[in-house]
PAMILUM-564479 format. One line per 2 residues: their letters; for each residue z, y, x of C-alpha. Coordinates in nm, 4 decimals. Example, Ala and Ser with C-alpha at 12.3 -4.5 7.8 and 13.67 -1.06 7.14 Angstrom:
2
as	0.7800,-0.4500,1.2300 | 0.7140,-0.1060,1.3670;
This chain:
493
mt	1.4680,2.1385,-2.8735 | 1.4570,2.2659,-3.2251;
ap	1.2325,2.1755,-3.4980 | 0.8691,2.1644,-3.3633;
rr	0.7036,2.4384,-3.5785 | 0.4075,2.5295,-3.3449;
iv	0.1248,2.2641,-3.3450 | -0.1318,2.2277,-3.0934;
ia	-0.4367,2.0051,-3.1059 | -0.6312,1.9640,-2.7888;
gg	-0.9435,1.8901,-2.8452 | -1.1883,1.9257,-3.1797;
gt	-1.4185,1.6632,-3.2971 | -1.3381,1.4029,-3.5786;
ag	-0.9942,1.3505,-3.4467 | -0.8983,1.7288,-3.4004;
wm	-1.0337,1.8695,-3.7111 | -0.8886,1.6057,-3.9334;
aa	-0.5616,1.6924,-3.7731 | -0.5855,2.0338,-3.8188;
aa	-0.7159,2.0316,-4.1678 | -0.4249,1.7595,-4.2689;
fa	-0.1679,1.9766,-4.1160 | -0.2929,2.3137,-4.2404;
rt	-0.3440,2.1880,-4.5741 | -0.0233,1.9971,-4.6197;
lg	0.2646,2.1759,-4.4701 | 0.1146,2.5319,-4.4963;
ra	0.3524,2.7984,-4.3773 | 0.5863,2.5549,-4.2536;
vt	0.3948,2.5055,-3.9221 | 0.1249,2.7327,-3.7173;
vt	-0.1724,2.4986,-3.6424 | -0.3951,2.5857,-3.3019;
lv	-0.6599,2.3986,-3.2007 | -0.8511,2.4363,-2.8319;
es	-1.1493,2.3132,-2.7851 | -1.4698,2.3839,-2.5674;
da	-1.8267,2.4015,-2.6733 | -1.9122,2.2979,-2.3392;
ig	-1.7518,1.9258,-2.3882 | -1.9632,1.7323,-2.6408;
ti	-1.7969,1.4795,-2.8978 | -1.8712,1.1195,-2.9108;
gv	-2.0194,1.1723,-3.2557 | -2.1237,0.8248,-3.3768;
ge	-1.8374,0.7492,-3.5820 | -2.0285,0.7331,-3.9253;
st	-1.9265,0.4611,-4.1046 | -1.6054,0.4430,-4.2883;
ip	-1.3686,0.2136,-4.5002 | -1.1981,0.2801,-4.8311;
pi	-0.9121,0.4595,-4.7091 | -1.0611,0.7769,-4.6316;
it	-1.0953,0.8321,-5.0140 | -0.6947,0.8407,-5.0235;
fn	-0.7103,1.0976,-4.7414 | -0.9743,1.3199,-4.9052;
rl	-0.7577,1.3007,-5.2227 | -0.4352,1.4070,-5.0601;
lg	-0.6072,1.7127,-4.9090 | -0.7824,1.8141,-5.2258;
in	-1.1454,1.7478,-5.1064 | -1.4115,1.7433,-5.3755;
ea	-1.6007,1.4293,-5.3475 | -1.9503,1.5822,-5.4210;
ef	-1.9054,1.8751,-5.1957 | -1.7865,1.6702,-4.8954;
ma	-2.0709,1.4245,-4.9433 | -2.3385,1.6866,-4.9412;
at	-2.1808,1.8902,-4.6513 | -2.1636,1.5480,-4.4493;
qa	-2.4815,1.4138,-4.5909 | -2.2890,1.0975,-4.6887;
tf	-2.4265,0.7868,-4.8840 | -2.1659,0.5154,-5.0524;
kl	-2.0542,0.2175,-4.8612 | -1.9692,-0.0871,-5.0163;
gi	-1.9297,-0.3186,-4.7283 | -2.1014,-0.4440,-4.4108;
qf	-2.3910,-0.7092,-4.3376 | -2.3575,-0.9384,-4.0766;
dg	-2.6937,-1.0935,-3.9642 | -2.7017,-1.3402,-3.6713;
wk	-2.3347,-1.3660,-3.6372 | -2.2666,-1.7247,-3.7413;
gp	-2.5956,-1.8301,-3.6048 | -2.8959,-1.6467,-3.4997;
nd	-3.0774,-1.7029,-3.8482 | -2.7514,-1.6571,-4.0665;
sy	-2.6543,-1.3471,-4.2321 | -2.3304,-1.2712,-4.4442;
fh	-2.1498,-1.0077,-4.6289 | -1.8282,-0.8423,-4.5781;
sf	-1.7738,-0.6273,-4.8793 | -1.4701,-0.4036,-5.0178;
gl	-1.2900,-0.5383,-5.3476 | -1.2157,-0.8688,-5.4504;
tg	-1.3893,-1.1896,-5.5189 | -1.3239,-1.3488,-5.8260;
kd	-0.9546,-1.3404,-5.9722 | -0.6514,-1.4484,-5.7774;
hw	-0.3717,-1.6394,-5.9180 | -0.0153,-1.5612,-5.8290;
aa	0.0317,-1.8885,-5.6131 | -0.3159,-1.8818,-5.4619;
gf	-0.6478,-1.6674,-5.3947 | -0.9392,-1.7093,-5.5883;
qh	-1.0746,-1.9026,-5.2778 | -0.8886,-2.2119,-5.3895;
fw	-1.0284,-2.2003,-5.7061 | -1.3999,-2.1654,-5.5926;
ln	-1.3241,-2.4607,-5.3200 | -1.2032,-2.6848,-5.5880;
gr	-1.4883,-2.5827,-5.8258 | -1.7495,-2.6631,-5.5454;
ar	-1.5845,-3.0042,-5.5136 | -1.6444,-3.0693,-5.8877;
gh	-2.0053,-2.9831,-5.8591 | -2.0500,-2.6060,-5.9381;
da	-2.2630,-2.4743,-5.6771 | -2.2817,-2.1105,-5.7162;
py	-2.2082,-1.9020,-5.3877 | -1.8873,-1.7596,-5.3269;
dd	-2.0880,-1.4114,-5.2831 | -2.1680,-1.4054,-5.6857;
yc	-1.7990,-1.3381,-5.7954 | -1.7833,-1.0112,-5.5767;
le	-1.9090,-0.7138,-5.7785 | -1.9245,-0.4845,-5.4718;
lm	-2.1209,-0.7384,-5.2515 | -2.3483,-0.8060,-5.5106;
aa	-2.4094,-0.4455,-5.6331 | -2.4504,-0.3784,-5.2436;
re	-2.7358,-0.6674,-5.2170 | -2.9044,-0.5037,-5.5346;
gr	-2.9152,-0.1557,-5.3861 | -2.7219,-0.0126,-5.6938;
fa	-2.3933,0.2033,-5.7063 | -2.1930,0.4251,-5.9571;
hl	-1.8458,0.5141,-6.0484 | -1.6799,0.2729,-6.2724;
pd	-1.3940,0.3351,-6.5074 | -1.0547,0.2269,-6.3629;
er	-1.1726,0.2634,-6.0242 | -1.3316,-0.0979,-6.0244;
mn	-1.5751,-0.0097,-5.7593 | -1.4323,-0.0257,-5.4332;
ya	-1.6336,0.1869,-5.2110 | -1.6000,0.4174,-4.8638;
yq	-1.8854,0.6706,-4.7162 | -2.1490,0.6551,-4.4574;
ld	-2.1645,1.0176,-4.3234 | -2.2511,1.2357,-4.0324;
st	-1.9569,1.2732,-3.8474 | -2.0763,1.5752,-3.6468;
ly	-2.1189,1.7382,-4.0032 | -1.7999,1.5991,-4.0999;
gr	-1.6200,1.7996,-3.8202 | -1.7977,2.1043,-3.9319;
fl	-1.6815,2.0485,-4.3278 | -1.3129,1.9959,-4.1910;
rr	-1.3154,2.3010,-3.9526 | -1.4122,2.5377,-4.2290;
ma	-1.1229,2.3709,-4.4554 | -0.8787,2.4271,-4.1751;
eg	-0.9490,2.7780,-4.0915 | -0.9544,2.8431,-4.4524;
dg	-0.5974,2.7273,-4.4531 | -0.4675,2.9067,-4.1436;
at	-0.5464,2.7198,-3.8769 | -0.6716,2.9054,-3.5485;
ri	-0.9354,2.7875,-3.3196 | -0.9066,2.8826,-2.9612;
eg	-1.2423,2.8481,-2.7312 | -1.1883,2.7145,-2.3918;
ri	-1.1554,2.4287,-2.1471 | -0.8254,2.2775,-2.0546;
ad	-0.7738,2.3462,-1.6815 | -0.3981,2.2323,-1.6502;
iv	-0.0936,2.0991,-1.8495 | 0.2416,2.2613,-1.7996;
lh	0.5389,2.0201,-1.8277 | 0.9129,2.1320,-1.8577;
pe	1.0858,2.0515,-1.5294 | 1.3687,1.8754,-1.7097;
tg	1.2559,1.7173,-2.0029 | 0.9318,1.6117,-1.9052;
ni	0.7694,1.7743,-2.2317 | 0.4448,1.9506,-2.2702;
va	0.5169,2.3266,-2.2715 | 0.1713,2.4990,-2.2596;
lv	-0.1894,2.4166,-2.1730 | -0.3486,2.6836,-1.9473;
ld	-0.7213,2.7189,-2.0020 | -0.9595,2.7674,-1.7266;
dg	-0.9819,3.1493,-1.7741 | -0.5625,3.1679,-1.7211;
rr	-0.4829,3.1739,-2.0729 | -0.1633,2.9604,-2.2112;
ve	-0.1297,2.8220,-2.5289 | 0.2339,2.7058,-2.5959;
gd	0.3533,2.4974,-2.8677 | 0.6102,2.2763,-2.9701;
lf	0.4192,1.9321,-3.0214 | 0.0825,1.8596,-2.8848;
ld	-0.1618,1.6480,-3.0351 | -0.4089,1.4812,-2.7783;
ct	-0.7319,1.4641,-2.9501 | -0.9279,1.4934,-2.6107;
gf	-1.0940,1.1410,-2.6628 | -1.1486,0.9094,-2.3695;
ra	-1.0264,1.1293,-2.0952 | -0.6729,1.1507,-2.2742;
ll	-0.5948,1.4720,-2.0796 | -0.2475,1.4995,-2.2352;
me	-0.1445,1.1065,-2.2829 | -0.2507,0.9644,-1.9656;
ra	-0.3469,1.2628,-1.7018 | -0.0396,1.4666,-1.7702;
lh	0.2161,1.1850,-1.9173 | 0.0903,0.8380,-1.7168;
vg	0.1749,0.6393,-2.0212 | -0.0397,0.3251,-1.9309;
fd	-0.3038,0.1576,-2.0787 | -0.3287,-0.2190,-2.2265;
dw	-0.6801,-0.3393,-2.1459 | -0.8047,-0.5914,-2.4266;
sh	-1.1421,-0.6270,-2.2640 | -1.0820,-1.0042,-2.2050;
yl	-1.0589,-1.0638,-2.5794 | -1.3415,-0.8035,-2.7028;
pc	-1.6077,-0.7787,-2.3878 | -1.8173,-0.5385,-2.5081;
da	-1.7964,-0.1877,-2.2946 | -2.0961,-0.0020,-2.3667;
av	-2.3275,0.1548,-2.6156 | -2.6327,0.3296,-2.6744;
av	-2.6583,0.5648,-3.0026 | -2.9896,0.7334,-3.1576;
qt	-3.0753,0.8784,-3.4725 | -3.4032,0.8354,-3.6740;
es	-3.5975,0.9319,-3.9638 | -3.5075,0.7698,-4.2837;
vr	-3.7795,0.5698,-4.4054 | -3.6571,0.4165,-4.7111;
pp	-3.4057,0.4758,-4.9792 | -3.0325,0.4283,-4.8216;
vp	-2.8849,0.1141,-4.8855 | -2.5187,0.1580,-4.9705;
ft	-2.4042,-0.0843,-4.6827 | -2.3840,-0.0678,-4.3000;
ra	-2.5844,-0.3474,-4.0901 | -2.4194,-0.5121,-3.7916;
ia	-2.7304,-0.7315,-3.6220 | -2.6220,-0.9645,-3.3540;
he	-2.8360,-1.0145,-3.0287 | -2.7951,-1.1832,-2.7107;
ag	-2.5128,-0.9783,-2.5485 | -2.3618,-0.8107,-2.8376;
wq	-2.5051,-0.6279,-3.1727 | -2.6688,-0.3547,-3.3400;
wr	-2.5668,-0.1259,-3.5921 | -2.7983,0.0552,-3.8726;
ip	-2.6093,0.3300,-4.0670 | -2.8471,0.4848,-4.3722;
lq	-2.7268,0.8538,-4.4615 | -2.9370,1.0815,-4.6800;
hr	-3.1183,1.2847,-4.4337 | -3.1615,1.0218,-4.1426;
ag	-3.0484,0.6895,-3.9940 | -2.7753,0.6177,-3.7411;
ng	-2.8665,0.3458,-3.5037 | -2.7023,0.1875,-3.1812;
iv	-2.6247,-0.1024,-2.9494 | -2.3123,-0.2361,-2.8462;
yc	-2.2950,-0.4759,-2.5569 | -2.1462,-0.6184,-2.2430;
sr	-2.2624,-0.4977,-1.9340 | -2.2004,-0.8452,-1.7506;
ym	-2.4720,-0.9965,-1.9773 | -2.7318,-0.6803,-2.0440;
dh	-2.7861,-0.3712,-1.8440 | -2.8373,-0.0160,-1.9560;
et	-3.2012,-0.0104,-1.9419 | -3.2545,-0.3295,-2.1194;
ar	-2.9904,-0.2380,-2.3988 | -3.1896,0.1019,-2.4352;
et	-3.5016,-0.0683,-2.4605 | -3.3894,-0.3158,-2.7236;
ll	-3.2546,-0.0736,-2.9434 | -3.5550,0.1798,-2.9405;
gs	-3.7799,-0.1071,-2.9843 | -3.6077,-0.2025,-3.2828;
ve	-3.5204,0.1114,-3.4919 | -3.7321,0.2126,-3.8025;
gr	-3.8696,0.5622,-3.8318 | -3.9341,0.8814,-3.5673;
vl	-3.6714,0.8974,-3.3058 | -3.4688,1.2109,-3.3683;
td	-3.2417,1.2387,-3.1015 | -3.2416,1.1202,-2.7013;
pn	-3.0433,0.8189,-2.6519 | -2.6867,0.8850,-2.5843;
ml	-2.5061,0.6613,-2.3504 | -2.1402,0.5370,-2.4073;
rf	-1.8950,0.3581,-2.1650 | -1.5577,0.2340,-2.2927;
tt	-1.2676,-0.0246,-2.2646 | -1.1455,-0.1600,-2.5482;
ga	-0.7579,-0.1355,-2.5687 | -0.4538,0.1038,-2.6772;
rr	-0.2425,0.3425,-2.5035 | 0.1193,0.1719,-2.4162;
kq	0.2844,0.4509,-2.6250 | 0.1047,0.6625,-2.8894;
wh	0.3844,0.8896,-2.9153 | 0.5643,1.0272,-2.5891;
rn	0.8186,1.2904,-2.5685 | 0.6671,1.5585,-2.7330;
ci	0.3092,1.4388,-2.7431 | 0.1289,1.2063,-2.9931;
ai	-0.2234,1.0601,-2.9592 | -0.4833,1.0890,-3.2131;
gl	-0.8386,0.9342,-3.1985 | -0.9612,0.7523,-2.8770;
sg	-0.7100,0.9262,-2.6646 | -0.4871,0.6474,-2.8153;
gf	-0.7280,0.3907,-2.7597 | -1.0666,0.2133,-2.8305;
me	-1.1572,-0.0357,-3.1244 | -1.5097,-0.0743,-3.1105;
pl	-1.6962,0.0088,-3.4169 | -1.7587,-0.3402,-3.5513;
es	-1.5619,-0.2750,-3.8840 | -1.5331,0.0842,-3.8649;
ts	-1.2136,0.1433,-3.8231 | -1.2253,0.4784,-3.5831;
ih	-1.1802,0.7167,-3.8396 | -0.9265,0.5281,-4.0284;
li	-0.7063,0.4685,-3.7365 | -0.7198,0.8778,-3.6731;
qr	-0.6423,0.9096,-4.0503 | -0.3716,0.6579,-4.0299;
ai	-0.1860,0.8389,-3.7092 | -0.2405,1.1683,-3.8926;
lr	-0.0295,1.0823,-4.1978 | 0.2105,0.8587,-4.0567;
li	0.2933,1.1762,-3.8081 | 0.3143,1.3958,-4.1261;
rl	0.5650,1.1582,-4.2667 | 0.7874,1.1405,-3.9424;
lp	0.7582,1.5003,-3.8658 | 1.1260,1.5855,-3.7532;
gg	1.2941,1.8585,-3.9556 | 1.5423,1.9034,-3.6509;
pi	1.4764,1.7968,-3.2853 | 1.2335,1.5219,-3.2079;
sv	1.4327,1.2025,-3.2445 | 1.3601,0.9053,-3.0336;
hd	1.3739,0.6721,-3.3353 | 1.1367,0.8541,-3.5144;
ia	0.9049,0.8073,-3.1841 | 0.9841,0.4229,-3.1341;
ef	0.9344,0.3816,-3.5306 | 0.5643,0.5519,-3.5019;
nd	0.4775,0.3340,-3.1749 | 0.5664,0.0229,-3.3372;
qq	0.3523,0.1011,-3.6525 | 0.0781,0.2343,-3.4576;
ml	0.0748,-0.0546,-3.2102 | 0.0923,-0.3123,-3.4917;
dm	-0.1970,-0.1583,-3.6699 | -0.4033,-0.1868,-3.3594;
lq	-0.3278,-0.5501,-3.2839 | -0.3844,-0.6278,-3.6179;
ir	-0.7095,-0.4559,-3.6314 | -0.8124,-0.5995,-3.2829;
df	-0.7111,-0.9585,-3.4187 | -0.9673,-0.9010,-3.7067;
li	-1.2670,-0.7859,-3.4496 | -1.2247,-1.1025,-3.1979;
lh	-1.2551,-1.3392,-3.5046 | -1.5970,-1.2120,-3.5403;
yk	-1.6772,-1.3180,-3.1618 | -1.4328,-1.6217,-3.1390;
vh	-1.5824,-1.8267,-3.4202 | -1.9461,-1.8845,-3.4610;
er	-2.2164,-2.1592,-3.4108 | -2.4112,-1.9737,-3.1166;
rd	-2.4792,-2.1219,-2.8069 | -2.8052,-1.9404,-2.7317;
sa	-2.6744,-1.7088,-2.4393 | -2.4328,-1.6640,-2.1908;
fw	-2.2285,-1.3881,-2.3869 | -2.1893,-1.6040,-2.6994;
rh	-2.0965,-1.9021,-2.5112 | -1.8286,-1.6933,-2.3215;
cg	-1.7062,-1.5399,-2.6334 | -1.6612,-1.8846,-2.8166;
dm	-1.4848,-2.0578,-2.5181 | -1.2561,-1.7602,-2.4602;
ei	-0.8737,-1.7777,-2.5296 | -0.7578,-1.5818,-2.8022;
pd	-0.3986,-1.4133,-2.9241 | -0.1520,-1.6733,-3.0797;
sl	-0.1292,-1.4541,-3.3929 | -0.5323,-1.5029,-3.4500;
ah	-0.5291,-1.8746,-3.3386 | -0.2821,-1.9363,-3.5943;
ki	-0.4656,-1.7441,-3.8772 | -0.7522,-1.9449,-3.8151;
al	-0.5862,-2.2716,-3.8156 | -0.4174,-2.2234,-4.1254;
fr	-0.7269,-2.1170,-4.3072 | -0.9155,-2.4287,-4.1674;
et	-0.6778,-2.6552,-4.2799 | -0.5403,-2.4901,-4.6107;
gr	-0.7499,-2.2057,-4.7193 | -0.4724,-1.9885,-4.7101;
vf	-0.4572,-1.6231,-4.5340 | -0.1097,-1.4567,-4.5143;
rr	-0.0727,-1.0753,-4.4188 | 0.2033,-0.9049,-4.2866;
nd	0.3486,-0.5532,-4.2775 | 0.0908,-0.3617,-4.4844;
el	-0.1990,-0.5076,-4.2864 | -0.5309,-0.3129,-4.3129;
fa	-0.7755,-0.6061,-4.3992 | -0.7177,-0.7544,-4.7268;
en	-0.6788,-1.1667,-4.8123 | -1.0657,-1.1123,-4.9148;
sw	-1.1464,-0.9665,-4.6014 | -1.0376,-1.2727,-4.3758;
vq	-1.1878,-1.4990,-4.6231 | -1.5320,-1.3595,-4.6343;
vm	-1.5468,-1.3238,-4.2634 | -1.4147,-1.6698,-4.1700;
mg	-1.6324,-1.8399,-4.4493 | -1.9067,-1.6379,-4.3298;
qg	-1.8680,-1.7327,-3.9107 | -1.8640,-2.0753,-4.0217;
iv	-1.5247,-2.1849,-4.1347 | -1.5011,-2.4231,-4.4343;
pe	-1.1447,-2.4860,-4.5664 | -1.0288,-2.8553,-4.5415;
sh	-0.8347,-2.8201,-4.8475 | -0.7308,-2.6005,-5.0991;
hp	-0.4100,-2.5235,-5.3385 | -0.2824,-2.8351,-5.5760;
it	-0.2545,-2.5471,-5.8464 | -0.6379,-2.5363,-5.9130;
ar	-0.5784,-2.9329,-6.0497 | -0.4301,-2.7958,-6.3646;
ls	-0.7418,-2.6929,-6.4902 | -0.9834,-2.9445,-6.6623;
dd	-1.3487,-2.9414,-6.5404 | -1.4329,-2.7916,-6.8658;
el	-1.1706,-2.5019,-6.7997 | -1.2275,-2.4187,-6.4674;
gk	-1.6341,-2.4220,-6.5316 | -1.5785,-2.1598,-6.8120;
ll	-1.3551,-1.9579,-6.5697 | -1.6023,-1.9635,-6.3015;
at	-1.9026,-1.8889,-6.5503 | -1.7305,-1.5858,-6.6929;
lr	-1.6086,-1.4197,-6.3939 | -1.9851,-1.4570,-6.2073;
qn	-2.1473,-1.3361,-6.5676 | -1.9170,-1.0244,-6.5764;
va	-2.0365,-0.9544,-6.2279 | -2.3955,-0.9973,-6.2879;
tt	-2.3824,-0.7867,-6.6351 | -2.1990,-0.5014,-6.4505;
vr	-2.4458,-0.4872,-6.1629 | -2.7344,-0.4852,-6.4059;
gl	-2.5955,-0.1893,-6.5644 | -2.5670,0.0055,-6.2099;
pp	-2.8402,0.2579,-6.1433 | -3.0159,0.2426,-5.7798;
ha	-2.7863,0.3770,-5.4965 | -3.0365,0.6735,-5.4230;
dy	-3.0730,0.7882,-5.7416 | -2.7277,0.7896,-5.7995;
ia	-2.6407,1.0114,-5.4764 | -2.9165,1.2383,-5.5974;
rh	-2.7500,1.3122,-5.9112 | -2.4016,1.2964,-5.7599;
cg	-2.4244,1.4955,-5.4296 | -2.7695,1.4904,-5.2838;
tv	-2.8857,1.8020,-5.1020 | -3.1761,1.8869,-4.8832;
a	-3.0654,1.9074,-4.5137;
């Protein structure tokens, strides 16, 4: 096989059009990009909350933020508020950015813990700019990019935005349903997609963006699937859109219920809502009624029922086919990682794109890196279900009692005993993310780093007061989130 020049993308939606836009924009004439999708096949369309790396993706593609936000009716996102996770009446916030100021030998949480032992009782939250801005409903771009943020967006509109961009850069869209996949009789590589009207779409490299169906990776290439539902038992969701009833806040809400959780995502023109649940502990009709009974504003769409199994394909790149998005596996949307994993796979593939024949070493490296990403995200999601004080329902008792991976058990034990968090191999979630969630879920470290003892009571008090005051002063100077959106990117839908 020569260097892959014809890239064929099977399936549209967010994954397909993110891939088409990225390849067409970054590689230009070096490749041809063809996307095959059918208007008759719907997309999931509920991945509406993102995390900060999407800003990097947009910048790499030269996307103007204001135009992108107007086109997708996006709002800014500073983190996620978790209601009822530690206990039915508790709430905590997982924000982007940093809390306080880290020392090279120890994270800020050690100084905060030492300060608490000395009588300084200000909450850990008070030292995080993004968290306090979110709670006050304020936002602005700050010098030196001091405000870390992501977006809450309409994923259907995002797909349309990317399609216009990709086609403008030379990508070709073919309308049609995939009826068959032709494999080379000797190599097993994919040679062509055959559409239901008999047309053949030939290529050198194929991207499987067909969602849960995984038509190429599973139906044709049979790569296998690792089921992680014994760690993440939720297996169903219902999604619905509603009218906005108040100005959008700069954060997503994750509200725990007796058999899972609900999301609320405020956009410019509407709100996204959904319920995620375990079908062993809640039936579909109860989930639907629970969701519809708790939404705010008039319902705009029929409830969309989704069934899923959390897990990952055993190979993300096999022969000349790469899984992008849901075809490669599913991480429930608790920490808004779906679009990030799409982005991660696309940019990783571009970096590893062969200049000659496909290398087995490139394939192995891609698979190792993708799987490590997914395992680390999996562990972070399991943390939310495992560590809590809820014993009020069978679902939460099951989650609290379940066995967890050794990698996560070590991280929890290390933090509980020492307050330390160690990250490996460019791990997605930062130390501050682990600290906020572990303390928010109820873990209080038993000790802290001895370097904090170098500060006298007066020195530590001044440090904490200065950091806290800097956050409060900055937040007071920020405009209301809705006002800033109206000036920056507001549109009428």
